[in-house]
C-alpha positions as CSV (number, residue, x, y, z in Angstrom):
1,M,-245.8,-30.7,-57.3
2,K,-244.6,-33.1,-54.6
3,K,-241.6,-31.8,-52.6
4,T,-238.5,-34.0,-52.3
5,L,-236.7,-34.1,-49.0
6,F,-233.0,-35.0,-48.8
7,K,-231.5,-35.2,-45.3
8,V,-227.7,-35.0,-45.2
9,A,-225.6,-35.0,-42.0
10,V,-222.4,-32.9,-42.4
11,I,-219.5,-34.0,-40.1
12,A,-216.5,-31.8,-40.5
13,V,-213.1,-32.0,-38.7
14,V,-211.2,-28.8,-37.9
15,I,-207.8,-29.0,-39.5
16,G,-206.4,-25.6,-39.2
17,A,-205.2,-22.0,-40.6
18,L,-206.0,-20.1,-43.8
19,M,-205.6,-16.4,-43.5
20,V,-208.9,-14.6,-44.2
21,S,-210.4,-11.2,-43.5
22,C,-212.8,-10.9,-40.5
23,K,-215.6,-8.5,-40.0
24,K,-217.9,-7.5,-37.2
25,E,-220.7,-9.5,-35.9
26,Q,-223.8,-8.4,-37.8
27,E,-226.7,-7.0,-35.8
28,I,-230.1,-8.5,-36.1
29,A,-233.3,-6.4,-36.1
30,L,-236.9,-7.5,-35.9
31,S,-239.0,-6.2,-38.7
32,G,-242.6,-5.0,-38.4
33,S,-243.7,-8.1,-40.3
34,G,-242.2,-10.4,-37.6
35,Q,-239.1,-11.3,-39.7
36,T,-235.5,-11.4,-38.4
37,V,-233.5,-9.3,-40.8
38,P,-229.7,-9.2,-40.7
39,N,-227.7,-6.0,-41.2
40,V,-226.0,-7.4,-44.3
41,P,-223.4,-6.1,-46.8
42,Q,-224.9,-4.6,-49.8
43,G,-223.9,-3.4,-53.3
44,Q,-220.2,-3.6,-54.3
45,D,-219.2,-4.5,-50.8
46,A,-221.3,-7.6,-51.0
47,I,-219.9,-8.6,-54.4
48,T,-216.3,-8.1,-53.1
49,R,-217.0,-10.3,-50.0
50,I,-218.6,-13.1,-52.1
51,V,-215.7,-13.1,-54.5
52,N,-213.2,-13.2,-51.6
53,F,-215.0,-16.1,-49.9
54,R,-215.2,-18.0,-53.2
55,N,-211.4,-17.5,-53.6
56,Q,-210.8,-18.8,-50.1
57,L,-213.0,-21.8,-50.8
58,E,-211.1,-22.6,-53.9
59,T,-207.8,-22.3,-52.1
60,Y,-209.1,-24.7,-49.4
61,K,-210.3,-27.2,-52.0
62,K,-206.8,-27.2,-53.6
63,N,-205.1,-27.6,-50.2
64,P,-207.5,-29.4,-47.9
65,S,-204.8,-30.2,-45.3
66,T,-204.1,-26.6,-44.6
67,R,-204.7,-25.7,-41.0
68,I,-207.5,-23.2,-40.4
69,I,-208.1,-21.3,-37.1
70,E,-210.4,-18.5,-38.3
71,T,-214.1,-18.4,-37.4
72,V,-217.1,-16.4,-38.6
73,S,-220.4,-15.6,-36.9
74,L,-223.3,-17.9,-37.7
75,T,-225.1,-15.0,-39.4
76,D,-222.1,-14.5,-41.7
77,A,-221.8,-18.2,-42.4
78,L,-225.4,-18.3,-43.6
79,W,-224.9,-15.2,-45.7
80,Y,-221.9,-16.7,-47.5
81,I,-223.6,-20.0,-48.2
82,E,-226.8,-18.5,-49.6
83,N,-225.3,-15.7,-51.6
84,L,-222.3,-17.6,-53.1
85,F,-224.6,-20.4,-54.3
86,N,-227.1,-17.9,-55.8
87,V,-224.5,-15.8,-57.5
88,T,-222.9,-19.0,-58.9
89,Y,-225.9,-21.1,-59.9
90,A,-229.2,-19.3,-59.7
91,M,-231.2,-18.3,-62.8
92,P,-234.1,-16.2,-61.3
93,E,-234.7,-14.2,-64.5
94,E,-235.5,-17.2,-66.7
95,F,-239.1,-17.9,-67.7
96,Y,-240.4,-21.1,-66.1
97,S,-243.5,-23.0,-67.3
98,E,-243.5,-25.1,-64.2
99,T,-241.5,-25.2,-60.9
100,D,-240.8,-27.4,-58.0
101,V,-239.3,-27.0,-54.5
102,F,-237.0,-29.3,-52.6
103,E,-235.5,-29.2,-49.1
104,V,-232.2,-30.3,-47.8
105,D,-231.3,-30.6,-44.1
106,L,-227.6,-30.0,-43.2
107,M,-225.9,-30.2,-39.8
108,M,-223.2,-27.5,-39.4
109,P,-220.8,-27.5,-36.4
110,V,-220.6,-24.4,-34.2
111,D,-218.3,-23.7,-31.3
112,T,-219.3,-22.8,-27.7
113,A,-219.6,-19.1,-28.7
114,G,-221.9,-20.1,-31.6
115,R,-219.4,-19.3,-34.2
116,V,-218.4,-21.4,-37.3
117,A,-214.9,-22.6,-38.2
118,L,-214.1,-21.6,-41.7
119,M,-213.2,-25.1,-42.7
120,D,-216.5,-26.4,-41.3
121,L,-218.2,-23.6,-43.4
122,F,-216.3,-24.8,-46.5
123,E,-217.3,-28.4,-45.9
124,T,-220.9,-27.4,-45.3
125,Y,-221.0,-25.5,-48.6
126,N,-219.5,-28.3,-50.5
127,H,-222.1,-30.8,-49.1
128,L,-224.8,-28.3,-49.9
129,V,-223.8,-28.1,-53.5
130,S,-223.6,-31.9,-53.8
131,A,-227.0,-32.4,-52.2
132,A,-228.6,-29.6,-54.3
133,R,-227.0,-31.1,-57.4
134,T,-228.6,-34.5,-56.6
135,A,-232.0,-33.0,-56.1
136,Y,-231.7,-30.9,-59.3
137,A,-230.7,-33.9,-61.3
138,N,-233.6,-35.9,-60.0
139,D,-236.4,-33.4,-60.7
140,V,-238.8,-34.0,-63.5
141,F,-237.7,-31.2,-65.8
142,I,-236.0,-31.5,-69.1
143,N,-234.8,-27.9,-69.9
144,K,-233.8,-27.4,-66.3
145,G,-233.2,-24.2,-64.5
146,F,-232.2,-23.5,-60.8
147,A,-234.3,-20.5,-59.8
148,Y,-232.8,-19.8,-56.4
149,L,-231.8,-21.2,-53.0
150,L,-232.6,-20.1,-49.5
151,V,-231.0,-21.0,-46.2
152,K,-232.3,-20.8,-42.6
153,V,-231.4,-22.1,-39.2
154,E,-234.2,-24.6,-38.1
155,E,-232.7,-25.6,-34.8
156,Q,-229.6,-24.7,-32.8
157,Y,-227.8,-27.0,-30.3
158,E,-224.7,-26.8,-28.2
159,D,-222.2,-27.8,-30.9
160,Y,-224.1,-27.7,-34.2
161,V,-227.1,-26.1,-36.0
162,R,-229.6,-27.8,-38.3
163,L,-229.9,-25.8,-41.5
164,V,-232.9,-26.1,-43.9
165,I,-231.9,-25.4,-47.5
166,R,-234.8,-24.7,-49.8
167,G,-234.3,-24.7,-53.5
168,K,-236.6,-23.9,-56.4
169,T,-236.1,-25.5,-59.8
170,G,-238.1,-25.4,-62.9
171,E,-238.7,-26.0,-66.6
172,R,-237.2,-23.2,-68.6
173,T,-239.2,-21.9,-71.6
174,T,-238.6,-19.3,-74.3
175,H,-242.4,-19.0,-75.0
176,P,-244.1,-17.6,-71.9
177,N,-247.9,-17.3,-72.1
178,I,-248.3,-13.5,-71.5
179,H,-251.7,-11.9,-72.1
180,P,-251.6,-8.4,-73.6
181,H,-254.3,-7.0,-71.3
182,D,-252.8,-6.7,-67.8
183,S,-253.1,-3.1,-66.7
184,A,-256.7,-2.3,-65.9
185,M,-258.7,-3.7,-62.9
186,F,-260.6,-6.9,-63.8
187,F,-258.7,-7.2,-67.0
188,G,-255.9,-9.7,-67.1
189,P,-254.7,-13.0,-68.5
190,F,-257.9,-15.0,-67.8
191,D,-260.8,-15.3,-70.2
192,T,-264.3,-16.8,-69.9
193,T,-262.9,-20.4,-69.9
194,D,-260.9,-19.8,-66.7
195,Y,-263.1,-20.9,-63.9
196,W,-260.6,-22.5,-61.5
197,Q,-260.8,-24.3,-58.2
198,Y,-258.8,-22.3,-55.7
199,A,-256.0,-24.9,-55.0
200,D,-253.4,-26.7,-57.1
201,G,-254.5,-30.2,-58.2
202,M,-258.2,-29.4,-58.0
203,G,-258.3,-28.2,-61.6
204,K,-261.0,-26.1,-63.3
205,C,-264.5,-25.9,-61.9
206,D,-265.7,-28.4,-64.6
207,N,-263.3,-31.0,-63.3
208,T,-260.8,-30.6,-66.1
209,C,-257.1,-29.5,-66.0
210,L,-256.5,-31.3,-62.7
211,W,-252.8,-30.5,-63.1
212,S,-253.3,-27.0,-61.8
213,G,-255.5,-24.6,-59.8
214,A,-256.3,-20.9,-59.4
215,D,-253.2,-20.5,-57.1
216,K,-250.7,-21.7,-59.6
217,E,-252.4,-20.1,-62.6
218,I,-252.2,-16.7,-60.8
219,Q,-248.6,-17.4,-59.7
220,R,-247.5,-18.3,-63.3
221,Y,-248.8,-15.0,-64.8
222,L,-247.3,-13.0,-62.0
223,E,-243.9,-14.6,-62.6
224,N,-244.2,-13.9,-66.3
225,Y,-245.1,-10.3,-65.5
226,L,-242.0,-10.0,-63.3
227,R,-239.6,-11.3,-66.0
228,I,-240.8,-8.8,-68.6
229,T,-240.4,-5.8,-66.2
230,L,-236.7,-6.5,-65.5
231,S,-234.1,-4.3,-67.2
232,T,-231.5,-6.0,-69.4
233,P,-227.9,-5.6,-68.2
234,E,-225.4,-4.0,-70.6
235,A,-222.8,-6.1,-72.4
236,G,-220.2,-7.6,-70.0
237,A,-222.5,-7.5,-67.0
238,R,-225.2,-9.7,-65.5
239,A,-227.8,-9.3,-62.7
240,V,-227.2,-11.1,-59.4
241,Y,-229.6,-11.4,-56.5
242,L,-228.3,-10.9,-53.0
243,N,-229.6,-10.9,-49.4
244,P,-233.0,-12.6,-50.0
245,I,-235.8,-12.1,-47.6
246,T,-239.0,-14.2,-47.6
247,I,-242.3,-12.7,-46.6
248,T,-245.2,-15.0,-45.8
249,L,-248.8,-13.9,-45.7
250,D,-252.3,-15.0,-46.8
251,G,-255.8,-13.6,-47.0
252,S,-256.2,-13.3,-43.3
253,N,-253.4,-10.7,-43.4
254,K,-254.3,-9.1,-46.7
255,P,-258.0,-9.8,-47.4
256,D,-258.2,-7.0,-50.0
257,D,-255.3,-8.4,-52.0
258,V,-255.3,-12.2,-51.6
259,F,-257.9,-14.8,-52.1
260,Y,-259.9,-15.4,-48.8
261,R,-263.3,-17.0,-48.1
262,H,-264.9,-18.1,-44.9
263,D,-267.2,-20.4,-46.9
264,V,-264.8,-23.3,-47.3
265,D,-267.1,-25.0,-49.8
266,A,-267.1,-22.0,-52.1
267,T,-263.9,-23.3,-53.9
268,C,-264.6,-22.1,-57.5
269,I,-263.2,-18.8,-58.6
270,D,-264.8,-17.4,-61.8
271,F,-262.7,-15.7,-64.5
272,N,-263.6,-12.2,-63.5
273,N,-262.4,-12.8,-59.9
274,M,-259.3,-14.6,-61.3
275,N,-258.4,-11.3,-63.1
276,R,-259.3,-9.3,-60.0
277,L,-257.0,-11.4,-57.8
278,Y,-254.2,-11.2,-60.4
279,Q,-254.4,-7.4,-60.4
280,R,-254.6,-7.2,-56.6
281,E,-251.7,-9.6,-56.1
282,K,-249.6,-7.7,-58.7
283,R,-250.2,-4.4,-56.8
284,L,-249.3,-6.0,-53.5
285,I,-246.1,-7.7,-54.7
286,F,-244.7,-5.0,-57.0
287,E,-245.9,-1.8,-55.4
288,T,-247.2,-2.2,-51.8
289,I,-244.6,-4.4,-50.2
290,P,-241.4,-3.0,-51.8
291,N,-242.5,0.5,-50.6
292,D,-243.5,-0.4,-47.1
293,M,-240.5,0.1,-44.8
294,S,-241.8,-2.4,-42.3
295,F,-241.1,-5.3,-44.6
296,H,-237.4,-4.4,-44.9
297,V,-237.4,-5.0,-48.6
298,Y,-237.5,-1.3,-49.7
299,G,-236.0,-1.1,-53.2
300,F,-235.7,-4.9,-53.4
301,T,-236.8,-6.9,-56.5
302,P,-239.2,-9.9,-56.3
303,M,-237.1,-13.1,-56.9
304,G,-239.6,-15.8,-56.1
305,I,-243.4,-16.0,-56.0
306,E,-245.1,-19.0,-54.4
307,I,-248.9,-19.1,-54.1
308,D,-250.5,-22.1,-52.5
309,G,-254.2,-22.7,-51.8
310,Q,-254.9,-23.7,-48.2
311,N,-257.8,-24.7,-46.1
312,V,-257.0,-23.3,-42.6
313,N,-258.6,-25.4,-39.9
314,E,-261.9,-25.5,-41.8
315,A,-262.3,-21.9,-40.8
316,Y,-261.4,-20.3,-44.2
317,I,-259.8,-21.0,-47.5
318,T,-257.1,-18.7,-48.8
319,H,-253.9,-18.4,-50.9
320,K,-250.8,-18.5,-48.9
321,N,-248.1,-16.3,-50.4
322,E,-244.4,-16.9,-49.9
323,L,-242.8,-13.9,-51.6
324,T,-239.0,-13.8,-51.8
325,Y,-237.3,-10.4,-52.4
326,A,-233.6,-9.7,-53.0
327,Q,-231.3,-6.9,-54.0
328,R,-230.9,-7.0,-57.7
329,I,-227.4,-5.8,-58.5
330,I,-225.8,-5.4,-62.0
331,A,-222.3,-6.9,-61.6
332,S,-219.3,-7.1,-64.0
333,I,-218.9,-10.6,-65.4
334,D,-215.2,-10.1,-65.2
335,A,-215.5,-9.8,-61.5
336,I,-218.2,-12.3,-60.6
337,G,-218.1,-14.8,-63.5
338,E,-220.8,-16.2,-65.7
339,T,-223.7,-18.2,-64.2
340,Q,-222.8,-21.9,-63.9
341,D,-225.0,-24.9,-64.6
342,L,-225.1,-26.9,-61.4
343,L,-225.0,-30.2,-63.3
344,D,-222.1,-29.1,-65.5
345,D,-220.0,-27.5,-62.7
346,Q,-217.0,-29.7,-61.9
347,N,-215.4,-27.3,-59.3
348,C,-217.2,-28.8,-56.3
349,E,-216.8,-32.3,-54.9
350,P,-219.6,-34.7,-56.1
């Protein structure tokens, strides 16, 4: 579906001192897959820090004239924004029949040392929630769900950084279409009617079903498979997803696992190859990547799967994969609270 772009400029004025805890600057390591991966808090330590930050944010909202002098590193600031939002609003374990992605640009002030004043961080988070709420309210879905949100620095200047906030929303469903045969090679969710063009919007090879394509059909069944493999938290607890990492690849990186053809005119994928691709992608996403230490997602759980057909410079056609993994932690609801609906939440400024 067409992406929606909201650009919001955040201008915050530093107004002084709320006592908060500090922690060391987090080290950054370059992974074997070319990703920058922070040394981030994990497990119960992560939950504790998120709850503390949320409490500080709520205190600030009740007393916005309080003087704040504390700063945090840019790495920490991004971590707090991303993880607090996802713990509060994300519903990654819902079944979605259809999804969409939006982007929000935010400008966040930094000082000459590249650090972020806490009040500027609070203001940025509040603007983010407001912008995400607007995008969420304006999507096309009826039974809405907010799957997850990702934050990255797009550009850094002398006194501010431009953040790109990417959110995924969707149509929640209680009746996912799950095929019973999904274990043996060349078996899977597709039958002899499933001859699909490789990219979304191209439809089936007989020019029907133009609302989809092989990429989105494979993605949908992989997402369904993910949901049914997740364990159910015990009473009084819920799953939260922390420290997300996105891995991007296509058939030029993984030709044995991802759709890849040099003949750019050979756009039709028959049902047998649809099932083969489904099985290969499933192995890649659920077995290969989480057990390959170079990706820095060892033991993580897939949180988001995006597969998009692409024609790369007329040299080849492929399926670009954006695979988001996170640490799935079972947390006490007493400690972390229930998931909030972004449209119902009244705790943040509109």
